[in-house]
Wavefront OBJ file of the C-alpha trace (Angstrom):
o trace
v -22.677 9.282 -20.665
v -21.744 7.812 -24.024
v -21.117 4.142 -24.597
v -17.486 4.837 -25.510
v -16.915 6.626 -22.212
v -18.528 3.789 -20.270
v -16.296 1.300 -22.070
v -13.172 3.331 -21.299
v -14.058 3.633 -17.607
v -14.893 -0.075 -17.339
v -11.621 -0.982 -19.057
v -9.697 1.301 -16.699
v -11.299 -0.357 -13.667
v -10.454 -3.805 -15.033
v -6.831 -2.796 -15.626
v -6.610 -1.396 -12.089
v -8.181 -4.566 -10.669
v -5.562 -6.679 -12.428
v -2.858 -4.345 -11.132
v -4.194 -4.705 -7.595
v -4.108 -8.502 -7.920
v -0.485 -8.360 -9.083
v 0.422 -5.979 -6.262
v -1.273 -8.325 -3.794
v 0.879 -11.182 -5.082
v 3.965 -8.999 -4.574
v 2.786 -8.138 -1.061
v 2.404 -11.813 -0.189
v 5.485 -13.126 -1.975
v 7.854 -10.142 -2.157
v 11.380 -11.112 -1.086
v 11.945 -8.106 1.207
v 9.725 -6.266 3.613
v 10.173 -3.030 1.677
v 8.663 -4.708 -1.385
v 5.642 -5.611 0.700
v 5.216 -2.066 1.988
v 5.424 -0.611 -1.520
v 2.905 -3.184 -2.754
v 0.449 -2.286 0.011
v 0.878 1.386 -0.859
v 0.229 0.604 -4.534
v -2.948 -1.281 -3.641
v -4.169 1.728 -1.666
v -3.398 4.098 -4.517
v -5.106 1.913 -7.110
v -8.144 1.504 -4.860
v -8.405 5.280 -4.641
v -8.240 5.487 -8.434
v -11.015 2.892 -8.765
v -13.209 4.830 -6.326
v -12.648 8.034 -8.328
v -13.460 6.258 -11.594
v -16.612 4.843 -10.001
v -17.535 8.372 -8.970
v -17.475 9.477 -12.593
v -19.093 6.273 -13.849
v -22.018 6.423 -11.428
v -22.230 10.214 -11.288
v -21.949 10.211 -7.494
v -19.808 13.115 -6.307
v -19.872 11.833 -2.711
v -17.504 9.035 -3.724
v -14.745 11.603 -4.220
v -14.966 12.396 -0.498
v -14.767 8.684 0.256
v -11.673 8.452 -1.944
v -10.023 11.330 -0.087
v -10.676 9.745 3.309
v -9.460 6.362 2.049
v -6.286 7.974 0.701
v -5.536 9.618 4.035
v -6.129 6.375 5.936
v -3.995 4.401 3.495
v -1.163 6.906 3.782
v -1.366 6.876 7.571
v -1.317 3.069 7.634
v 1.814 2.923 5.469
v 3.567 5.527 7.627
v 2.734 3.590 10.807
v 3.916 0.303 9.300
v 7.195 1.926 8.233
v 7.654 3.381 11.718
v 7.042 0.018 13.404
v 9.461 -1.738 11.057
v 12.094 0.936 11.672
v 11.735 0.595 15.447
v 11.926 -3.186 15.185
v 15.053 -2.968 13.039
v 16.729 -0.500 15.417
v 15.873 -2.719 18.394
v 17.356 -5.743 16.654
v 20.520 -3.808 15.819
v 20.828 -2.726 19.448
v 20.302 -6.303 20.642
v 22.957 -7.659 18.283
v 25.470 -4.977 19.266
v 24.914 -5.705 22.985
v 25.283 -9.436 22.384
v 28.546 -8.919 20.466
v 29.841 -6.686 23.265
v 29.005 -9.329 25.894
v 30.780 -12.014 23.846
v 33.899 -9.843 23.609
v 33.867 -9.262 27.372
v 33.557 -12.994 28.090
v 36.656 -13.802 26.061
l 1 2 3 4 5 6 7 8 9 10 11 12 13 14 15 16 17 18 19 20 21 22 23 24 25 26 27 28 29 30 31 32 33 34 35 36 37 38 39 40 41 42 43 44 45 46 47 48 49 50 51 52 53 54 55 56 57 58 59 60 61 62 63 64 65 66 67 68 69 70 71 72 73 74 75 76 77 78 79 80 81 82 83 84 85 86 87 88 89 90 91 92 93 94 95 96 97 98 99 100 101 102 103 104 105 106 107
């Protein structure tokens, strides 16, 4: 592998690492829960890209399989988190509607 190609791959990994740090800050700080979910998804996607770049950099084709498995697990985790948040939100809505109904009946 040429020195120029090594430099390009190293620079790409550094850029992705900085992007992951910024996404982590958004996941911690982010004003809404949806921002946090998107940030976690971005971190998973960028991690997959880093693993694929490492595969080319090191010449290890087995890392592509690792990247595929990591992508599937990351996707599944985001789907489960979204489902849990949706159920929580629906339960809260149901609780608030029942509480409002009870208050109307008491008056």
